[in-house]
N, C-alpha and C positions, 0 to 999 in steps of 0.2 A: 199685459195691461197695466203692470205697476209700473213698466217703466214708463208709460201714457202719461199716468197719473203724476210720476215724479215729474217728467218734463213739465207741466202743468204747471204743478207746485212752484215748479225754478222761474218760471216764467212770471206769474206773480206777484214772485220774491223783485226780479228785478224791475219791475215799476213800482215799486213800492220806497216810500222813504221813507229812514229809518234816522228817526232823531238820535237813538244811541242814548247815555247815560247821562243824566242830568247832576245835578251837586245837588246837595237836599237843601241848601241854604233857599236856590231858585224855586224849589218844588215848596219850601214852605211861603216862601212868598209870594206867588201865585195864587194858591189858597188862599190865604191872605183877604188877597186881593178879591179875590168871588166872595168869601163870606164878609166880607165888607160892605161890597157892592149888594148884595143880596141882602144886609139887613139895611142899609138905606134906602132899597128900593119899595115901593107902596104895594107893588106882585107880593105874593107868598111866592111865587114861582121863580129863578130865572133863565130858563130854556122854556123849550117848548113842550107845554102840556102834555102828558098822557091820557087824558083824558078820567084817568080816576085820581080823584079828586084827595083821598087819603097816600096813594102813594104819590103823586108830583110834591103833596108838603115832607114828605121821608125825602127825598132824590134831589127836589128844587128844580124838575122838569127836567128834561133831556136835552144835555148841550150836547154842543158839536164836539165828533172824536170820541164819546163816551160811549164804551159797550154796555151796556145793561142788561143781566139775564137775571127774570123773574120768576122764578121756578116753586110749582109748588105739589102736594103731593093730597 
């Protein structure tokens, strides 16, 4: 059973596009561009709305490639 699960995980990893490491300067430039676009935009969010106004204001909506985990207790 464990071996079957391992094979499935390995198969998933084979199809995955792994970009590797990025220089910090490139990350900063991308983040700065996104923040500049958000500041210049009339909309309060840049991505897709979650339907939760307060959450959208904090995370600026959901963007492509984002993994957002919201948890509560």
